[in-house]
FIBA-342815 format. One record per residue (C-alpha): z, y, x; residue number from 0. Coordinates in steps of 0.02 Angstrom, whole numbers. Layout:
% FIBA-342815
(site (Z, Y, X), NUM)
...
END
This chain:
% FIBA-342815
(site (673, -105, -1150), 0)
(site (567, -41, -982), 1)
(site (381, -167, -996), 2)
(site (316, -187, -859), 3)
(site (139, -247, -805), 4)
(site (111, -380, -644), 5)
(site (-55, -416, -607), 6)
(site (-71, -558, -501), 7)
(site (78, -637, -562), 8)
(site (39, -820, -592), 9)
(site (101, -876, -392), 10)
(site (182, -796, -248), 11)
(site (235, -624, -237), 12)
(site (159, -582, -412), 13)
(site (256, -727, -499), 14)
(site (421, -694, -380), 15)
(site (409, -509, -471), 16)
(site (389, -553, -620), 17)
(site (537, -667, -642), 18)
(site (649, -558, -544), 19)
(site (617, -397, -669), 20)
(site (637, -527, -829), 21)
(site (823, -563, -756), 22)
(site (856, -374, -712), 23)
(site (814, -352, -907), 24)
(site (632, -280, -923), 25)
(site (490, -312, -1020), 26)
(site (374, -416, -908), 27)
(site (193, -434, -966), 28)
(site (150, -571, -815), 29)
(site (-52, -536, -799), 30)
(site (-141, -691, -740), 31)
(site (-310, -763, -699), 32)
(site (-357, -917, -660), 33)
(site (-203, -1021, -643), 34)
(site (-47, -998, -774), 35)
(site (34, -1151, -751), 36)
(site (197, -1079, -658), 37)
(site (223, -941, -785), 38)
(site (257, -1079, -913), 39)
(site (395, -1141, -803), 40)
(site (502, -970, -869), 41)
(site (470, -963, -1031), 42)
(site (672, -954, -1071), 43)
(site (646, -768, -1000), 44)
(site (565, -645, -1057), 45)
(site (393, -646, -993), 46)
(site (238, -615, -1071), 47)
(site (78, -706, -978), 48)
(site (-93, -609, -996), 49)
(site (-255, -668, -954), 50)
(site (-370, -546, -885), 51)
(site (-486, -504, -759), 52)
(site (-415, -350, -642), 53)
(site (-589, -308, -566), 54)
(site (-654, -283, -752), 55)
(site (-629, -118, -810), 56)
(site (-653, -183, -995), 57)
(site (-547, -368, -982), 58)
(site (-430, -217, -928), 59)
(site (-424, -124, -1078), 60)
(site (-424, -257, -1178), 61)
(site (-266, -310, -1095), 62)
(site (-199, -126, -1148), 63)
(site (-238, -147, -1301), 64)
(site (-136, -307, -1313), 65)
(site (9, -258, -1258), 66)
(site (9, -75, -1252), 67)
(site (77, 30, -1128), 68)
(site (197, 18, -987), 69)
(site (334, 105, -885), 70)
(site (294, 22, -726), 71)
(site (121, -60, -658), 72)
(site (149, -189, -511), 73)
(site (-30, -210, -430), 74)
(site (-15, -375, -346), 75)
(site (-184, -464, -379), 76)
(site (-269, -501, -218), 77)
(site (-377, -630, -147), 78)
(site (-437, -644, 35), 79)
(site (-581, -718, 163), 80)
(site (-519, -756, 342), 81)
(site (-700, -761, 451), 82)
(site (-783, -658, 576), 83)
(site (-849, -483, 497), 84)
(site (-1031, -577, 542), 85)
(site (-1059, -725, 442), 86)
(site (-991, -635, 284), 87)
(site (-1107, -609, 147), 88)
(site (-1134, -466, 48), 89)
(site (-1061, -565, -127), 90)
(site (-898, -596, -24), 91)
(site (-868, -431, 55), 92)
(site (-906, -371, -113), 93)
(site (-778, -480, -222), 94)
(site (-635, -455, -101), 95)
(site (-660, -251, -123), 96)
(site (-676, -298, -323), 97)
(site (-502, -380, -345), 98)
(site (-403, -297, -203), 99)
(site (-455, -138, -214), 100)
(site (-555, -64, -377), 101)
(site (-434, -173, -507), 102)
(site (-287, -47, -414), 103)
(site (-423, 103, -470), 104)
(site (-436, 11, -643), 105)
(site (-269, -22, -707), 106)
(site (-230, 129, -655), 107)
(site (-336, 224, -741), 108)
(site (-302, 126, -899), 109)
(site (-127, 146, -889), 110)
(site (-89, 325, -834), 111)
(site (-147, 428, -983), 112)
(site (19, 348, -1068), 113)
(site (135, 373, -917), 114)
(site (47, 567, -904), 115)
(site (87, 583, -1098), 116)
(site (253, 515, -1064), 117)
(site (312, 634, -892), 118)
(site (370, 451, -817), 119)
(site (315, 295, -754), 120)
(site (297, 197, -591), 121)
(site (158, 139, -493), 122)
(site (206, -1, -373), 123)
(site (40, -75, -241), 124)
(site (73, -202, -150), 125)
(site (-36, -185, 7), 126)
(site (-2, -277, 164), 127)
(site (36, -253, 342), 128)
(site (-164, -281, 382), 129)
(site (-175, -116, 285), 130)
(site (-83, -37, 415), 131)
(site (-129, -121, 598), 132)
(site (-277, -228, 523), 133)
(site (-301, -400, 580), 134)
(site (-437, -489, 670), 135)
(site (-527, -615, 554), 136)
(site (-491, -534, 416), 137)
(site (-599, -359, 417), 138)
(site (-624, -348, 229), 139)
(site (-438, -383, 160), 140)
(site (-398, -251, 285), 141)
(site (-508, -134, 216), 142)
(site (-483, -144, 65), 143)
(site (-275, -142, 89), 144)
(site (-281, 4, 203), 145)
(site (-393, 71, 49), 146)
(site (-235, 47, -82), 147)
(site (-147, 129, 50), 148)
(site (-245, 296, 34), 149)
(site (-251, 267, -163), 150)
(site (-76, 257, -165), 151)
(site (-24, 434, -47), 152)
(site (-190, 545, -152), 153)
(site (-131, 477, -311), 154)
(site (61, 513, -285), 155)
(site (4, 688, -239), 156)
(site (-101, 692, -411), 157)
(site (26, 632, -539), 158)
(site (185, 685, -440), 159)
(site (194, 833, -569), 160)
(site (186, 746, -711), 161)
(site (350, 645, -655), 162)
(site (243, 494, -593), 163)
(site (292, 410, -437), 164)
(site (166, 283, -337), 165)
(site (200, 184, -197), 166)
(site (155, 61, -86), 167)
(site (238, -102, 16), 168)
(site (158, -184, 127), 169)
(site (202, -385, 184), 170)
(site (214, -457, 359), 171)
(site (184, -638, 363), 172)
(site (262, -700, 192), 173)
(site (251, -879, 139), 174)
(site (137, -872, -21), 175)
(site (-9, -977, -73), 176)
(site (-134, -893, 24), 177)
(site (-57, -920, 190), 178)
(site (-57, -1109, 159), 179)
(site (-199, -1098, 258), 180)
(site (-110, -1120, 435), 181)
(site (-41, -1242, 499), 182)
(site (137, -1285, 498), 183)
(site (121, -1229, 712), 184)
(site (48, -1057, 653), 185)
(site (154, -1011, 551), 186)
(site (292, -1055, 705), 187)
(site (199, -938, 792), 188)
(site (196, -810, 675), 189)
(site (365, -843, 651), 190)
(site (414, -820, 844), 191)
(site (319, -659, 838), 192)
(site (421, -599, 721), 193)
(site (567, -508, 787), 194)
(site (678, -580, 631), 195)
(site (634, -748, 694), 196)
(site (576, -800, 529), 197)
(site (431, -778, 387), 198)
(site (474, -694, 240), 199)
(site (486, -726, 52), 200)
(site (412, -663, -90), 201)
(site (586, -648, -174), 202)
(site (614, -515, -18), 203)
(site (470, -424, -86), 204)
(site (494, -425, -271), 205)
(site (689, -357, -239), 206)
(site (609, -216, -133), 207)
(site (456, -191, -287), 208)
(site (647, -169, -408), 209)
(site (728, -49, -299), 210)
(site (554, 66, -307), 211)
(site (541, 32, -484), 212)
(site (754, 80, -497), 213)
(site (704, 261, -370), 214)
(site (677, 413, -416), 215)
(site (650, 538, -301), 216)
(site (526, 417, -163), 217)
(site (341, 427, -203), 218)
(site (176, 418, -89), 219)
(site (259, 302, 20), 220)
(site (193, 140, 101), 221)
(site (355, 31, 155), 222)
(site (321, -119, 274), 223)
(site (422, -262, 243), 224)
(site (380, -391, 397), 225)
(site (552, -419, 486), 226)
(site (460, -303, 628), 227)
(site (305, -391, 625), 228)
(site (169, -304, 716), 229)
(site (282, -162, 747), 230)
END
């Protein structure tokens, strides 16, 4: 049975990814930081909740010591900040970079050696459409997500000779708690701006992650999944 670590798994895309992988026969470790409540609802599935801080190398190493090597690493943990860059504090900027980008380096650094030793493994990074095109009033978030895309491309070249695939998913507007700050009117406008005429679901992103987990020849790619939003 293949082992999967999903970060930011207590809600949204991470939660649905953990559930979908478990339903498809994977042994899932669901990393959470602040809110594990939803994970308690799926105890009948092969999902093991693990508490940890993705921005701390000591915490990630502790997770590794507890669960061992994994076959698939899904970097999903993220926070956002909405506001003018001129109003953003240095601490707020650093927090976004630590959780959204530095974490991808830390988890990869800790779990890659095991994959390299086995000459197989997959890393799937959940970026954002705003990492591709940029988002007004979300400069820090867009920067971190763009960095994730660059990280993916470079790491795919570095570890490809070891049989490891590294890919990135860039969701458009998805119905998650991160977008809960938006009003119904805002969501309606975003749906109208999406060629397919609706907001995406976390389950749809999870299905793409599962596809990449099973694929054997895609690497270094960033796949947009947003119904044509901002294309």
